[in-house]
C-alpha positions as CSV (number, residue, x, y, z in Angstrom):
1,X,70.7,94.3,72.5
2,X,72.8,93.5,69.5
3,X,76.0,95.3,71.4
4,X,75.6,92.3,73.8
5,X,75.0,89.7,71.1
6,X,78.4,87.6,70.2
7,X,79.8,88.8,66.8
8,X,78.4,86.6,64.1
9,X,80.1,83.7,62.5
10,X,80.0,85.4,59.3
11,X,81.7,88.7,60.7
12,X,84.4,86.9,62.3
13,X,84.9,84.7,58.9
14,X,85.2,88.1,57.2
15,X,87.8,89.3,59.6
16,X,90.0,86.4,59.5
17,X,89.9,85.8,55.9
18,X,91.3,89.7,55.5
19,X,93.9,88.4,57.9
20,X,94.7,85.4,56.1
21,X,94.9,86.7,52.7
22,X,97.3,89.4,54.1
23,X,100.0,86.7,55.6
24,X,99.4,84.6,52.4
25,X,100.1,87.9,50.0
26,X,103.4,88.2,52.4
27,X,104.3,84.2,51.9
28,X,104.0,84.5,48.1
29,X,105.9,87.6,47.7
30,X,102.9,89.8,46.6
31,X,102.4,92.1,49.8
32,X,101.3,95.6,49.4
33,X,101.4,98.4,51.9
34,X,97.7,97.6,52.2
35,X,98.2,94.0,53.6
36,X,100.9,95.3,56.1
37,X,98.4,97.8,57.3
38,X,95.6,94.9,57.8
39,X,98.2,93.0,59.9
40,X,99.2,96.2,61.7
41,X,95.5,96.8,62.4
42,X,95.2,93.1,63.5
43,X,98.0,93.6,65.8
44,X,96.7,96.8,67.5
45,X,93.0,95.7,67.9
46,X,94.4,92.2,69.4
47,X,96.3,94.4,72.0
48,X,93.4,96.3,72.8
49,X,91.3,92.9,73.2
50,X,94.1,91.8,75.4
51,X,94.1,94.6,77.8
52,X,90.2,94.1,78.2
53,X,90.9,90.6,79.0
54,X,89.4,89.1,75.8
55,X,92.4,86.5,75.0
56,X,94.6,88.0,77.2
57,X,97.6,86.9,79.2
58,X,101.8,86.7,79.0
59,X,101.4,84.3,76.2
60,X,98.9,86.5,74.2
61,X,101.3,89.5,75.1
62,X,104.1,88.0,73.6
63,X,102.4,86.9,70.5
64,X,101.3,90.6,70.0
65,X,104.8,92.0,70.7
66,X,106.4,89.4,68.4
67,X,103.8,90.2,65.6
68,X,104.4,93.8,66.0
69,X,108.2,93.8,66.1
70,X,107.8,91.5,62.9
71,X,105.7,94.3,61.2
72,X,107.8,96.9,62.4
73,X,111.1,95.0,61.2
74,X,109.7,94.2,57.4
75,X,108.4,98.1,57.3
76,X,112.0,99.1,57.7
77,X,113.4,96.7,55.1
78,X,110.7,97.8,52.8
79,X,111.8,101.5,53.1
80,X,115.4,100.3,52.6
81,X,115.5,97.7,50.2
82,X,111.8,97.8,48.7
83,X,110.8,94.5,49.5
84,X,108.0,93.0,51.9
85,X,110.0,89.7,52.3
86,X,109.6,87.7,55.3
87,X,111.8,85.2,57.1
88,X,110.1,81.8,58.2
89,X,109.9,82.8,61.7
90,X,108.1,86.3,60.9
91,X,105.4,84.3,58.9
92,X,105.2,82.0,62.1
93,X,105.2,85.0,64.4
94,X,102.3,86.6,62.0
95,X,100.1,83.2,62.0
96,X,100.2,82.9,65.7
97,X,98.6,86.7,65.8
98,X,96.1,85.6,63.4
99,X,94.9,82.4,65.5
100,X,95.0,84.7,68.5
101,X,92.9,87.6,67.0
102,X,90.7,84.7,65.4
103,X,89.9,83.4,68.9
104,X,89.6,86.9,70.3
105,X,86.7,87.4,67.9
106,X,85.1,84.4,68.6
107,X,84.4,85.7,72.2
108,X,84.1,89.0,71.2
109,X,80.4,90.7,71.5
110,X,79.4,93.6,69.2
111,X,79.9,96.1,72.1
112,X,83.5,94.7,73.1
113,X,84.5,95.2,69.4
114,X,83.5,98.5,69.5
115,X,84.8,99.4,72.4
116,X,88.0,98.2,71.4
117,X,88.0,99.9,68.1
118,X,87.3,102.9,69.6
119,X,90.3,102.6,72.2
120,X,92.8,101.2,69.6
121,X,91.8,104.2,67.4
122,X,92.6,106.6,70.6
123,X,95.8,105.0,71.3
124,X,97.0,105.3,68.0
125,X,96.2,109.0,68.1
126,X,98.2,109.4,71.2
127,X,101.1,107.4,69.6
128,X,100.9,109.5,66.5
129,X,100.9,112.6,68.9
130,X,104.4,111.2,70.4
131,X,102.8,109.7,73.8
132,X,104.3,106.6,73.7
133,X,106.8,105.0,76.2
134,X,110.1,104.6,75.2
135,X,111.1,101.3,73.5
136,X,107.3,100.5,72.7
137,X,107.3,99.4,69.0
138,X,104.2,101.1,67.2
139,X,102.7,100.0,64.1
140,X,100.2,102.0,62.2
141,X,97.9,100.6,60.2
142,X,94.6,102.5,58.6
143,X,92.7,102.8,61.8
């Protein structure tokens, strides 16, 4: 029965807090690879939930693509300059992702979350193996 139950408010809040703290760390110039990975995982889970028609649609897809581009860009900047600095528009893109993910989690059941997690893990494994379309931005977090 638990698989059918909506995620609890405390579980949603816990996930939302992780994302908010990661964005805040970027805003204050205190980001770490773990903060980046949390946001990468969030974007990947949001993408899967969107594909499952939980908070999906063209606008949601754009929010996710924009956030993944930001994460890819800041990762490249970190590799070349050692800086996790984000521009204002990039912070905005990540905040849109956070809001989308919160909305998705609020309408998600435990079963749907588990399915999304499994699909996300499998999709990332496929990307690591080189099975990704040309031009697709892949951001690998800790999932």
